[in-house]
C-alpha positions in Angstrom: -92.9 -57.8 -91.7 -90.9 -57.4 -88.6 -90.3 -60.1 -86.0 -93.2 -60.7 -83.7 -95.6 -58.8 -86.0 -98.8 -60.5 -87.1 -99.9 -60.7 -90.7 -102.7 -58.3 -91.7 -105.5 -58.7 -94.2 -105.4 -55.4 -96.1 -108.4 -54.5 -98.4 -107.4 -52.5 -101.5 -110.2 -50.4 -103.0 -109.6 -49.2 -106.6 -111.0 -46.0 -108.0 -114.5 -45.8 -109.6 -118.1 -46.3 -108.7 -117.8 -49.6 -110.6 -114.7 -51.3 -112.1 -116.2 -50.8 -115.6 -115.4 -47.1 -115.4 -111.7 -48.1 -115.6 -112.0 -51.1 -117.9 -114.4 -50.0 -120.6 -112.2 -47.1 -122.0 -109.4 -49.6 -122.6 -111.6 -52.3 -124.1 -111.5 -54.8 -121.2 -114.1 -56.6 -119.1 -114.3 -57.9 -115.5 -113.0 -61.3 -116.6 -109.9 -59.6 -118.2 -109.3 -57.8 -114.9 -109.2 -61.0 -113.0 -107.4 -63.2 -115.5 -105.2 -61.0 -117.7 -104.4 -57.7 -116.1 -101.1 -57.3 -114.2 -98.9 -54.5 -112.9 -100.2 -51.0 -112.2 -100.4 -49.6 -108.7 -103.1 -52.0 -107.7 -101.5 -55.4 -108.4 -98.1 -53.8 -107.6 -99.3 -53.0 -104.1 -100.8 -56.5 -103.8 -97.4 -58.1 -104.7 -95.5 -55.7 -102.4 -97.7 -56.4 -99.4 -97.5 -60.1 -100.0 -93.8 -59.9 -100.2 -93.6 -58.8 -96.5 -96.1 -61.4 -95.3 -99.4 -59.5 -95.4 -102.6 -60.8 -97.0 -104.0 -58.2 -99.5 -107.4 -58.5 -101.0 -109.0 -56.4 -103.8 -112.5 -55.1 -103.2 -114.4 -53.5 -106.1 -117.9 -53.0 -107.4 -119.3 -54.1 -110.8 -122.4 -53.7 -112.9 -121.8 -57.2 -114.3 -122.6 -59.2 -111.1 -125.9 -59.7 -109.2 -124.4 -60.8 -105.9 -121.1 -60.8 -104.1 -118.5 -62.9 -105.9 -115.0 -64.0 -104.9 -112.3 -64.6 -107.5 -108.5 -65.0 -107.5 -106.3 -62.8 -109.5 -104.4 -65.1 -111.9 -101.1 -63.1 -111.8 -100.7 -62.6 -108.1 -103.1 -65.0 -106.4 -104.7 -62.1 -104.7 -108.4 -62.6 -103.8 -110.7 -60.2 -105.7 -114.1 -59.6 -104.1 -116.7 -58.1 -106.4 -119.9 -56.4 -105.1 -122.9 -55.6 -107.3 -123.5 -51.9 -107.9 -124.5 -49.3 -110.5 -122.5 -46.2 -111.5 -124.0 -42.9 -110.5 -125.9 -40.9 -113.1 -124.7 -37.4 -113.8 -126.6 -34.8 -111.6 -127.9 -31.4 -112.5 -125.0 -29.9 -110.4 -121.7 -31.2 -109.1 -123.1 -31.4 -105.6 -126.0 -33.5 -106.8 -123.6 -35.8 -108.6 -121.5 -36.2 -105.4 -124.5 -37.2 -103.5 -125.5 -39.7 -106.1 -122.0 -41.2 -106.0 -122.1 -41.6 -102.2 -125.5 -43.3 -102.4 -124.3 -45.6 -105.2 -121.6 -47.1 -102.9 -122.6 -50.7 -102.0 -121.8 -50.2 -98.3 -123.7 -53.3 -97.0 -121.9 -55.5 -99.5 -118.6 -54.0 -98.7 -119.3 -54.5 -95.0 -120.1 -58.2 -95.6 -116.9 -58.7 -97.7 -114.7 -57.1 -95.0 -116.3 -59.2 -92.3 -116.0 -62.5 -94.3 -112.4 -61.8 -95.1 -111.6 -60.7 -91.5 -110.1 -57.5 -92.8 -107.7 -55.5 -90.6 -107.4 -52.3 -92.5 -108.6 -50.5 -95.7 -106.5 -48.8 -98.3 -108.3 -46.7 -100.9 -107.1 -45.4 -104.3 -107.5 -41.6 -104.2 -108.7 -39.5 -101.3 -110.1 -36.7 -103.5 -112.9 -38.9 -104.5 -116.4 -39.6 -103.2 -115.7 -43.3 -102.6 -113.1 -42.3 -100.0 -115.7 -40.5 -97.9 -118.0 -43.5 -98.0 -115.1 -45.8 -97.0 -114.2 -43.4 -94.2 -117.7 -43.8 -92.7 -117.6 -47.6 -93.2 -114.1 -47.9 -91.6 -115.2 -45.9 -88.6 -118.4 -48.0 -88.1 -116.3 -51.1 -88.2 -113.5 -49.6 -86.0 -110.9 -50.3 -88.8 -108.1 -48.0 -89.8 -108.3 -46.4 -93.2 -105.5 -45.2 -95.5 -105.5 -43.8 -99.0 -103.0 -43.5 -101.8 -102.5 -40.8 -104.4 -102.5 -41.8 -108.0 -103.3 -38.5 -109.7 -106.7 -37.5 -108.2 -106.2 -33.9 -106.9 -109.5 -32.2 -107.5 -112.6 -32.0 -105.2 -115.7 -32.3 -107.3 -118.1 -30.0 -105.4 -118.7 -27.9 -102.2 -120.6 -30.7 -100.5 -117.7 -33.1 -101.2 -115.2 -30.5 -99.9 -117.0 -30.3 -96.7 -117.2 -34.1 -96.3 -113.5 -34.4 -97.2 -112.5 -32.5 -94.1 -114.1 -35.1 -91.9 -112.9 -38.0 -94.0 -109.3 -36.9 -93.8 -109.5 -36.4 -90.1 -110.7 -40.0 -89.8 -107.9 -41.3 -92.1 -104.9 -42.8 -90.4 -102.5 -41.9 -93.2 -101.9 -41.0 -96.8 -99.4 -42.5 -99.2 -98.3 -39.6 -101.5 -95.2 -40.0 -103.7 -95.6 -36.6 -105.3 -93.9 -33.7 -103.7 -96.2 -31.3 -105.5 -99.2 -33.1 -104.1 -97.9 -33.1 -100.6 -97.5 -29.3 -100.9 -101.0 -29.0 -102.2 -102.4 -31.1 -99.3 -100.6 -28.9 -96.7 -102.2 -25.8 -98.2 -105.6 -27.2 -98.9 -106.0 -28.8 -95.5 -103.8 -26.7 -93.1 -105.8 -27.6 -90.0 -105.7 -31.3 -90.5 -102.0 -32.0 -91.2 -102.6 -35.6 -92.4 -99.9 -38.2 -91.7 -98.2 -38.7 -95.0 -95.6 -41.2 -96.3 -93.5 -40.8 -99.5 -93.8 -44.3 -100.9 -93.7 -44.9 -104.7 -95.6 -47.4 -106.7 -93.8 -50.7 -107.0 -92.5 -52.6 -110.0 -91.2 -56.2 -110.3 -87.7 -55.4 -111.4 -86.8 -59.1 -111.7 -89.4 -59.5 -114.5 -88.9 -56.1 -116.1 -85.5 -56.4 -117.6 -84.2 -55.7 -121.1 -84.1 -58.4 -123.7 -81.4 -58.4 -126.4 -82.1 -55.3 -128.5 -81.2 -56.8 -131.9 -83.3 -59.9 -131.2 -86.3 -57.8 -130.0 -86.2 -55.7 -133.2 -85.9 -58.7 -135.4 -88.9 -60.3 -133.7 -91.0 -57.1 -134.1 -89.9 -56.5 -137.7 -88.0 -53.3 -136.9 -84.9 -52.1 -138.7 -81.7 -52.5 -136.7 -80.4 -49.0 -137.6 -83.5 -47.0 -136.8 -83.7 -44.5 -133.9 -86.9 -45.7 -132.0 -88.8 -43.6 -129.4 -91.6 -45.3 -127.5 -94.6 -44.3 -125.4 -97.2 -46.6 -124.0 -100.3 -46.4 -121.8 -103.8 -45.0 -121.8 -104.9 -42.8 -124.8 -106.0 -39.7 -122.9 -104.9 -36.7 -125.0 -105.2 -34.1 -122.3 -103.7 -35.9 -119.3 -101.0 -37.7 -121.3 -100.1 -34.7 -123.5 -100.3 -36.7 -126.7 -101.0 -33.6 -128.7 -97.8 -32.1 -127.3 -95.9 -35.3 -128.1 -97.0 -35.2 -131.8 -96.0 -31.5 -132.0 -92.6 -32.4 -130.6 -92.2 -35.2 -133.0 -93.0 -33.0 -135.9 -90.1 -30.7 -134.9 -87.7 -33.6 -134.5 -88.8 -36.0 -137.2 -86.9 -34.5 -140.1 -84.5 -37.3 -139.0 -85.3 -39.9 -141.7 -84.2 -42.9 -139.6 -86.4 -42.1 -136.6 -89.7 -43.7 -135.6 -92.1 -42.9 -132.8 -94.2 -45.8 -131.6 -97.2 -45.3 -129.4 -98.9 -48.3 -127.7 -102.3 -48.1 -126.0 -106.0 -47.4 -126.1 -108.5 -45.4 -124.1 -111.4 -43.0 -124.1 -109.7 -40.7 -126.7 -108.8 -43.3 -129.2 -111.1 -41.9 -131.9 -110.0 -38.3 -131.3 -106.3 -39.4 -131.3 -106.8 -41.2 -134.6 -108.0 -38.0 -136.2 -105.2 -36.0 -134.6 -102.6 -38.5 -135.9 -104.1 -38.6 -139.4 -104.2 -34.8 -139.5 -100.5 -34.6 -138.6 -99.5 -36.2 -141.9 -96.5 -37.9 -140.3 -95.6 -41.2 -141.7 -93.0 -42.2 -139.2 -95.4 -42.5 -136.3 -96.8 -46.0 -135.5 -99.8 -46.3 -133.2 -100.7 -49.8 -131.9 -104.3 -49.0 -130.9 -105.1 -51.7 -128.4 -104.6 -52.2 -124.7 -102.3 -55.2 -124.1 -101.9 -57.3 -121.0 -99.1 -59.2 -122.6 -96.1 -58.1 -120.5 -93.6 -60.0 -122.6 -94.7 -58.1 -125.6 -94.5 -54.8 -123.9 -91.0 -55.7 -122.6 -90.0 -56.6 -126.1 -91.1 -53.2 -127.4 -89.2 -51.5 -124.6 -86.1 -53.6 -125.3 -86.3 -52.6 -129.0 -86.5 -48.9 -128.3 -83.7 -46.3 -127.8 -85.6 -43.7 -125.7 -88.9 -43.5 -123.8 -90.9 -40.3 -123.9 -93.7 -38.8 -121.8 -95.3 -35.4 -122.5 -97.9 -35.6 -119.7 -99.8 -32.6 -118.3 -101.3 -34.6 -115.3 -99.8 -37.6 -113.6 -99.8 -39.3 -110.2 -97.1 -41.9 -109.8 -97.2 -43.6 -113.3 -95.9 -47.2 -113.7 -95.2 -47.0 -117.4 -92.0 -45.0 -117.2 -90.8 -47.3 -114.4 -91.2 -50.3 -116.8 -89.1 -48.4 -119.4 -86.4 -47.5 -116.9 -86.2 -51.1 -115.6 -85.5 -52.1 -119.2 -82.6 -49.7 -119.3 -84.2 -46.9 -121.4 -83.4 -43.3 -120.9 -86.5 -41.2 -120.3 -87.6 -37.8 -121.7 -90.4 -36.6 -119.4 -92.3 -33.5 -118.7 -92.3 -32.0 -115.2 -95.9 -33.0 -114.7 -96.7 -33.9 -111.1 -95.2 -37.2 -110.1 -92.6 -37.4 -112.8 -89.9 -35.3 -111.1 -90.3 -37.6 -108.1 -89.4 -40.5 -110.3 -86.5 -38.8 -112.0 -85.0 -37.1 -108.9 -81.8 -35.5 -110.0 -82.7 -35.7 -113.7 -79.7 -37.4 -115.5 -78.6 -39.0 -112.3 -81.9 -41.0 -112.3 -81.8 -41.7 -116.0 -83.9 -38.9 -117.5 -84.0 -35.6 -119.2 -86.8 -33.4 -117.7 -88.6 -30.9 -119.9 -91.3 -28.3 -119.2 -95.0 -29.0 -119.7 -96.5 -27.7 -123.0 -92.9 -27.5 -124.3 -92.7 -29.5 -127.5 -89.6 -27.7 -128.6 -87.8 -28.9 -125.4 -88.9 -32.5 -126.1 -87.6 -32.2 -129.6 -84.2 -30.9 -128.4 -83.9 -33.7 -125.8 -84.6 -36.3 -128.5 -82.1 -34.7 -130.8 -79.5 -34.8 -128.1 -80.1 -38.4 -127.3 -80.4 -39.5 -131.0 -76.8 -38.2 -131.7 -75.1 -39.6 -128.6 -75.2 -43.4 -128.0 -72.8 -43.1 -125.1 -75.2 -40.7 -123.3 -78.1 -43.1 -124.0 -76.2 -46.0 -122.4 -75.2 -44.0 -119.4 -78.7 -42.7 -118.7 -80.2 -46.2 -119.3 -77.9 -47.7 -116.7 -78.8 -44.9 -114.3 -82.5 -45.5 -114.9 -82.2 -49.2 -114.2 -80.3 -48.5 -111.0 -82.8 -46.0 -109.8 -85.8 -48.3 -110.3 -84.1 -51.3 -108.7 -83.1 -49.3 -105.6 -86.3 -47.3 -105.0 -89.2 -49.0 -106.8 -88.7 -52.7 -106.5 -91.4 -54.9 -105.0 -89.2 -55.6 -102.0 -88.3 -52.0 -101.3 -91.8 -50.7 -101.5 -93.2 -53.7 -99.5 -90.9 -52.9 -96.7 -91.9 -49.2 -96.8 -95.6 -50.0 -96.8 -95.2 -52.5 -94.0 -93.4 -49.9 -91.9 -96.0 -47.2 -92.5 -99.2 -49.2 -92.3 -98.3 -51.2 -89.2 -96.6 -48.4 -87.3 -99.5 -45.9 -87.9 -102.1 -48.6 -87.1 -100.9 -49.2 -83.6 
């Protein structure tokens, strides 16, 4: 925050009719969200805004409460306001579903929360989503500026939503879009609006995310010291994360007897992925099928690994590869939206880029890295440097402060 500038109360609205839409697929509840969850774009933004003197709050809706509740996030101290709501039922058409989602937004409760917290501006996750339209109307009625951030939502659900989106984007003060591909899409999809856009990435606490001693990490996890270990962690979403492509790539590479692929995470596709993994017949793939909020444990796994891999088809600005890069891991990543923005310059940023739906290219990249320890060390150092300079809490906080306060004048 610049000299003479006053602190602002900034309300962060996560995606979803209710927070359970996000929590249930990974096996968590509202209490876990408040007490155990950390990281991700949401808590990263809260930490970044706090670092420059602003006062973020998180505002969400839940099926598990009967009245407005105020909690405090255990990891960041950020106030979490929860409004009672129900998720919209599927309609007989996409347009009907959009209308139901708008009507399901607890606007009166949100209005009360914003008033009680003396909010200065709103920041929504995803602009291609019905909640954004409802928040645009609410912000206008309260004479508050509205912003939105891109985290992977780039589809308009229905014609009625597309029509409303034009008005909502005109009312929005600015969009935070770290993906070059998405900025190009916006320019083509909304040529008459030309929204104010900022290229600001998701933040990461680079002081916390640092590598442990590799030998010690492997000993603690019961891993052999001479094994080539490749890691992937996050939501089990086969289509978006390209987990089927990853298994095909590993099948091409895994004739290496001293290699092991470790996948950590859970999600809506856990059952389907279990069948897919079993059907592959590969014995050197280990899947830890639970969502963990234990950052020390994740950091230990990252420290034990040699390479991090992502075969995604769809991304926004994922935090998982940033955690790996901060721990000094070279990254093999598809060119799915958002990932080239993280690994600008490829090897200069610590990564090897491959094409989507290209398991053979992933296998070739892994083969190259497995046989060259010097290359792994060089890319790992570049990855750490890239994250520290561009994605740290401090760097992102300063960029958010500049964009939100300048555009709000």
